[in-house]
N, C-alpha and C positions, 0 to 999 in steps of 0.2 A: 147629314149637316156636320162640315168640319169643328172640330173639338177647338172652341176659343183659347183654351190654354195652350193647344198646340201653336195656333196661329199666333199668340203673344209671344211664344217661346220662340219660332223662329225669324219673328221679328226683331226680336230682343238681340238675339245673336247670330244675324244672318251677316253682318261685318266680321265677325270672329270666324265664321264658318269659309268665308270667302278669303280670307287670310291664311287659313290653313290648307285652301285648296292652292293658293300659290305657292305654299312653301312648299306641297307635295310636287306640283309640275316641276319646279326648280330642282327639285331634289332627283326626280325622274330624269331630267333633262341631263345631269349630271352622271348618271347612274348606266343608261340604255346602253352604251356602249363598251360597257366591261364584259371580261368574259368569267371573270372567276372572283369570289366572294362578292356575290352582287347583291345578297339581300344584307350582309355585314356592312358594305360601303353606303349602301341605301338608307341603313337605320343609321349611321353615323354621320351621313350628310344631313339628314332630319334635324340631328340632334344640335349640329354645328349651325344650319339655318335658323333653327328654332330658338337657339340661344341669341343670335344677332337680332330676330324679330321679336324676341322677348318683348319690349316695351310697346311694340304695334300691338302684339297679339294681348296683351294684359289691357291696353287702352281700348281695343275694340270689343273686348269681352264685355267691361263695364261701361262703354260708349252712351247708353240709354240711362244707364244709372247716373252717371256725372251730367249727363244735361237735364236730368230733373231736379237732381242735388245742387248744382251751380247757378251762378248767374252766368250771362251771355260772356263777360269781359274774363269771369274764371275758368269758364269752359276753354276758352280760345287759347288761354295762358296756359292751359294743362295740354292742348294740342299741339300747341308750339314746342311745349318743354319735349314732348314724346317725339316730334317727328325732326327736331330741329336741333337738340340736344343729347337725347338718350338714344335715340336709333343710330347717327353717327358713332356714339361712343362704343355701344354695344357692337357696331360691325368692326369696330379697330380690334375691341377686346376677343371676338370671335376669331379673327385673324390669328391674333397674338397668340391664342389658346393653341391653335391649330388642333382643334377637336378632329377634324375630318381630312386636315392636311389639304384644304380648298385653297386655291388661289385667291389673291386679295381681290382680285377682279370680279368673281363669283359672289363675295360678300358685298361688294358697291354695287352689283348689278342688283342682286335681292332687295338691298334696301332702296334703290331707286324704283324697283316695280312695284314695292310695297306702297312706297309714296305715290307713285303713278295710280296705284289701285285706289288709295284713298280720293284721290282728287278725283277719278272717276268716279266714286261714290257720292262724293259731293257736289258735282255737276249732275248727276243723276237725281239727287234729292231736289235740287233747286229745279232742275225740268219737271219734276213730278208735282212741285209746290206751285210753281210759277209760269215757266212757258208752255207747259202742257195745256194750259187752259187757255192761252193767247187764242182768238177767234180764228185767225188766218191760219194757224198753225193746226188748228182742229179740223178746218175745212179742207186741209190737203189730203189726209186719209192714207193709206197704206197703198193704194191703186195708183193715185197721182203722185206719191213718192216714187215709186217703181218708173212711173212713166218719166218724172224729172231726171231721175238716175239716168235711163237708159238715153233721153236727150244730151244728157252730160257727157256720157260715155262716148257716143256717137263723135261730138265734137270733139273731146278731148283725142280720140283715135285718128281723126281726119287732122288735124293740127299737128300731130307727130309724124302721121304720111305723108304731109306737106313739107313738114320740116326736114323730110330725110331723102326726098326726092332726088337732090342734086350732090347728096353725100356718098362720095366712092366707097367709105366703109361699109354703106349697107347695099351696094351694088355686087352680086355674087351669082357667078355662073347662070347670068341671064336672069336673075329672081331679083325684085325689089322688094326690100325687108322694111318695115317699119320699126325705128329706132326710136329710143326713149330720148325724143328731142323736141325742143320748145323754140323755135327760130321765130319771132314776130316778124322780123323783115323778110323771110322766103314767104309767111302767109300772106301779108301785104302785097307782095309781088304774085302771088299765086293765089288769090281771093278766089277766082273762079274755079279754079282746081278744088280749092276748098270745099267751096259750097256743092260743087259734083261729088266729092268723096261722101261729105256731111250726108248730104240727102241720101246716098245710096247705104252707107252705114247704118242710116237709120231705120230706113226700109227693112233692111236684113234685123235689126233687133227689134222693130216694131211685128214682124213676123211671129217672133219669141213672144212677143207681148200679147197677141191677137190669141195666141193658145192658152196664154196664161188667163186672157179673161174670159175664154171661152169655159174652162175648167173651172175658176172663179165663181162667174155669175150663174153658170146654165147646170153644169156637171154638178159640182159639188152642192151649192145652194138648194139646186133642185131636186136633181136624180139623186145623188148619195144622202140625200136629207128624208127625201120621202120615197123612194125603192130601194134603197140599200145598197150592200156594196157589190153584190154580185151585178145587178143592172147597171151601176156605176162603171165597174169596170168593161162590161160589155158597150155600154157607150161611149166609154173612152175609146175603145178599139174602133170603132166606128168613126167616131170624129176623127180619128188621126188618118184611117183611110178615105174619109173625104176632103180632108182639108190637106193633108203632106204632099200629093204629087202637085197641087197647083201652088201651093207656097214654094215648093223647089223648082217648079217652072220660072215662077217669078224670080226668085235668086239667080238661077242659071243665067236668065236674059240680063241681070244687070251687068255693064260694062266692067266695072270694077272686079268681077268673078274671075279673068283673066288677065287684070291690068298688072299683078304682082309677078307675073311669071307662070304660074300654074293654077289651074283653076280651083276656086276656094270648095266649089261644090260638083258634084258627079255630073256628067252632061245628062244622064238619064234621070228623069224627074223621078221616075218609079224606083230607084234603087233603094233599098231597105234599109241603108245609112241614115238615109233622110226620115226615114220612118221611126228609126229607132232616136235621130236627134231629138223628133217632136215628142216621140214617149217620155224621153230624159227630161225635157223641159216640162211637161205636164205632173210627171211624178216627182220632179225635184221641189216643183212649186205648190205641191199638195201640201206637205207642213204648213206653208206661207198661208196658202189658201183657208184651211181650216182654221188657223190661228185669226184669220180675218174675219170668218164667218162666226166664231166664238165671240170674239170682241165686239162685233155689231149687236149679237145677241145679249150680251152681259151688259152691254152700255144700255140696251131697252129694258131688261130687268132692273137695272140700277135707277133710272130714268123712272121706271113705276113706281120702285122701293121709297125714292126722294119725294115724290108728289103725295104718295099716300102717307109718308111720315110729315109731311107739310101739313098735309089734310088733318091728320090727327093732334099736331101741335095747335094748330089754328083752335082746333075744339077746346084744347086744355086750356087755352087763354083764357077763350071765351067763359070756361067754368071758373078760371082762378080770379077772374076780375069782379065778378058779382059775390064771389064768397069774402073778398076782400070789403067791397063795398056794405055788405050785410054787418059784418063785424064793426066797420067804423060808424056807421048810420046807429047803429046799436049803443055805440058810446057817445053819440051824440043826443040820442035821445035821454041816455041815464043823466047826461047832464042838464039838459034842461028841465026834467022833473025836479032837480035839486035846485033850479033856479041859479047856477053857479055864475060869480063873477067871471070865472075862466071860459065860459061858453062862447064869447065872440073870439078869444084868440083859438080856441079849439076849432072853430068853425074853420079859421085863417087856415090852420094847421093840416086841416082834413083837406080844405081845397087845394092846399099845395100837395098831398098825398095821393089827391086824385088826379091830379094834372100829371102829376109823375107816371103813376099808374097807366093812364090812358095814353100819354104821349110816349114817354121813355119806354114804357113795358111792351110797345110793340116793335121796338129796334130790335135788331139782332144781337146787339151788345151794347154795353153801357161802361164809362170808367167806374173800376171798385169805389172810387172816392164818393160818387153818386149813389151808389148802393149803400155805402157806410151811413151818408148823410138821410139816406131814404130811414134807414132803421132806427136812426137815433130821433128822427122827426116821429116815428109809430110810437116808439116807446114814452116819449116827453108826452105825446097824446094821451098815451093811456095812466101815466103816472098821474096827469091831473086829474082825471075822472075817478082812479082808484080810491077807494075809503080806508085802505089797508095800507099798513108799512110793506116797501118792497124794498128786499136789500138786491141791488141792482148793482153790476159789474161787468165792464166790458174792454177786455183785454184785446188789445189791437197790436200787432208785430208785424208790419207791411212794410215791405224795402221800396216799393213803388205802387202808390195808389191809383196811378194812371193807367193801369194795364186793363185789357179787355175782360168783362166778364158778361155771361145771360143775365139779363136784368129779372129780378123777382125770382130769384131762386133763394136766396138766404132767407127772407121775409118770412118765408112760410113756416121756418122752424119759430120765427118769435112770436108771428101770430097763434100758430099752433099752442105756444107755450101758455099765453093769455088765455087763451080760449079753455084749455083744458086742463091746466093747472093753476094759475095764479087768481083768475077772476073767481072760482069754486072756493078758491082756500077760503076759511073762516078766521082765521089768524094771519099772522105774519107769512110773506112769500118771500121766496128767492129766486133771481134768474140771473146767469152767468153767462156770458158770451165771450167766447175765443176766436179770435180770427189770425191765422199767419199767412202771410202770402209771398211769392217772388215772380218770378217770370214764368216759372214753370209749373210750380204747383200752389193749391189752394187748398187751406183748410180752416172749414168753420166748425165750432162745437157750442151747442146749446143746451145748459143743463137748468131745469126749472123745478121747483118743487111743485107736489101734488097731495092731495088728501086722498090717501088710498080708500076710504069710506065711499068717495064719490066712483058711483058706477059709470065712467066715461070711457070713450075710445080715444086714448090720448094720440093715436095716429091722426085721425078725421080724416077729410076728404082732401085737406092741401096736402097731405103726405102722398096720400096715394097719387094724386096729380102729379108731385113732385116726380116721384119716380119713374113715373112714365116719360115726362120733359128730360129727365136726366138719361134715359135711354134712348131719347132720340137725338139729342144735342151733343152729349159725351158718351156714345158706346163704347163698353170697354174700359174707359178713360175716368172712371169714378167708383168711387165705395162710399157706400152708406151703411152706417151702423148705429142700431135704435136700442138702447135698453133701458130697464126699469128696474131700482134697485134701492130699498132706503129710502122711500118717499122722494125719489130724484129720478125723474125721467130725463135721459140723454140724448142727443141726436147728434152724431158726427158726419161729417160730411168732407171729402178728399177728393178734389178734381187735380187731374194733370191737364193744363192748359195748352201743353207743348206735345 
């Protein structure tokens, strides 16, 4: 299994690494044709381009930290400052300093390339979060995407061929060349020729697609996977021997084979050149096929893990709700024994708490303001029935209480504090809650006093269930610290919300 720290490191600095790669390639392109002082020029080129891209390199290195520490508006402002102010400024400075005596065009091209790379990364991030999960896009798959590409390619070349028919520029020595022309008028008046070209080009490309499918669905998925590499290579050889003469004969018989003045394919279907063409298609497509097979297998594994995680989460919720009900019913029982006048009010509050637990607790997320209200109601109910003084403090520093959080996470700390610290205490008890939150990070701290002479498990079943829920809901995006010192039990939770 891969080390989680290594995965986090690669994720955190991937944009920085890609920008370094861009810088190195530009330096290589400006050095490869030199014949003397190659390494000196390469190093000075890296130094000059590195200074040009310094704002981008610094920004990409700290990108994840900035996203976590800043609000969305602050992050956008920082991004705009980097790419629209500092990058042009450093580009001009790099040319002015003449570190490697590079042309101004090189620095401008480097800045534009870095900006283009950033746009590609933003587009890819959007695709991974939103577009990738659109149902009709998910249904296309790689095989269908290849087929769609083949159809579009056949249509494009057919349009170019029709557009070039009557153009003398492309008539040379009895040959008809296909030029980079798109003439809609010529297409309209030669629609029959276009359909003829399109169908024949499509047949040509579909022959290659057939080899791709055989390799993907039979040779790799069945033979290579189950029988090993040797049997796969032998089966590949047999498949080519079986198919290539038949496909070659089909392609030779197409009228378009001789239309452009010279045969595209050799007249002998058994020509070894045709066999090498078929072999090249299957070998070149092999990495794509392996990636496709790996993707399918990985999706199955992820689907099974998701089902397993959801099942475990449902079981934890079933454990959590009875735990809360037992605590609150005990509270109500204590009030009834005291024949307290606050019993009706407590029953009403208990009803609201149970309603929230039953209905909101089953949702994937709730607003932070709802969780805060829930905690306040719970503490109010506890304070009504307690017969001791409680020094209670709730410090909230929340920039937006409408952010979404998983329900019934924070209350576990408060329940634990009352059950194992405040309720058993003989004298005055204390409880201090701290909550800070913005769009990216939530921090919650719960400190409560406890009697060290009481032999109780301060963590309890609630904390154990909480750990499991955090692993399922926020894997690698949370930290939970629990300490016990000087009669104070302290639990701190930090969640990365994005």
